[in-house]
Structures are given as structure tokens and as C-alpha cells.
N, C-alpha and C positions, 0 to 999 in steps of 0.2 A: 392815546387810544386811536386805533385805526377804524375807518368806516369803509365797508365794502358794499358796493351797489351792484345789483343784478338787473339786467335788462333796463338800462337807463335811457330815457328819452328827454327831450327838452323840457317836458312838463313834470315828469315823475319817474321814479324807479319802481319796478315790480316788487323788489325786495331790498331792504337795507339791513346789513348786519353790523351791530355795534355792541361791544361790551358783553359778548356772550348771548345776545338776543337777536333774533331775526324778526323784522317787522314787514309784513306783506301789505301791499296796496290793496285796495278793494278789488276782489276778483269777481268777474262777471262771466256768464256762460259764453262758450264759443258759438259761432254762427250756426253750426250744424246741430245745435242742441237746444233749440228754442221752442220745442213742442209744448212742454208743460213744466210745472215747477219741479217735479222730481227729476226729470231729465236735465234741467238747468242746474239743479243742485249737484247732481252727479258730475256734470262737466266742471263745475266750480271746484269741487273737492278733488278731482283729478289734477286740476291746475295747481291747487294748493300743495298736493303731494309732490309734484314736480319742482315747484319753487322751494319748498322746504328741503328737499334732497339737494338741490343745487347750493343751498345755504349751509348744508351740513347738519340738518335737523330732520325731524319727522313728526307725524301727527301725534305720537305718544308723548311728545315734549311740548305740546301746545300750552301756552300760558293764558291767553285770552282770545276771545272771538267776539266780533260785532257783526250781527246779521241784519241786513236791511231788506225788508219785504215791501213790494208795492201794495200788497194787500195781505191781510191776515188769512185770507182764503188759502194761501200757500203754506201756512204754518205747519199743518199736519204732514204734507209731502216733504217739506224741508226737514222736519224732525225725523221722519222715517229714514231718509237718506243719511242724515247726520249720524243717527244712532247706529246704522248699519256700517258706517265708515269708521267711526271712532273706536279705538281699542278700549276694552273694558277697563275701568279704573283710571282713565286718563282724560276725563272731561275737563275742559278749561273753564275759567270764569267766562260767562257769556252774557251778552245783552242782545235782545231781539227788538228791532225798531220797525214798526209797520206803518203802512199808508204813506210811504215816501215816493218821491218822483226820482227815478234813476235817469241816467244820461240818454238811454234809448228806451223807447216805449215798449219794445218786445222783451226787455229784461225784466224778470220778476224778482230776482234775488241778486244781492251783492254781499260779499263777505270779506271782512278784514280779520287777520289773525296775527298773533305774535307767538313765538316759540323760543325755547331755550336751544342754543346750539350745542350739539353733542361734544 
């Protein structure tokens, strides 16, 4: 079985493809999108789209998602963006974990997903 790594650094890869599944590292908002939870979520979802495409998959093939929130105050905004982005009938298994400390204080959300490769 081969393992393909996407955007690898000394510490981690943004995505790893193995055995028909792509695993994404935790995605955080880009620097220009730190205004609020909804904007951060939209930035993260755009990054997920790009990484899934590079791995040969897309959001309709999501298997699981783990969402980390610094506060449950962001829960509604996160869900609003998530539901607008996700194709009908393709919701993955998902866990949402709140009141966590992320690597940068301005980040409100981090998301990890896995998806089937097409």
C-alpha cells in the first residue's frame, strides 16, 4: 500500500492519502479571515475544498469531521457556514469539541476531516 503526502513539512502533512481515504490535518483560518467565526469557518472550508481536490476527493465524500471551537459562542456561526457548504445528504460523522485552546489566540475554529478518494 502506498502513502501519498500533500504539503509536507518537518512536523506534519496537510493531507495524507492511504488505502482510498484522505486524512486532513487540522485546518485553521487564513490570516486575512480572522474577523469573526463565520468568516473563519468559510476560510477553513475553502481550504478543505482545495486539499480534498488535490487528494482526488471532494466534500460529498466526507467520512468524518472533528470541529474544535475555542468557545461554544461560535457554534451557531460554525453550523450556519457548515450547512451552507455541505451538499445535501452527504453529512459526515461529526464531533464538535468546545472550550479548547488553539495554537493562536485569534483562531476560533479548527477542523479535521477524512474523506473517501474518488
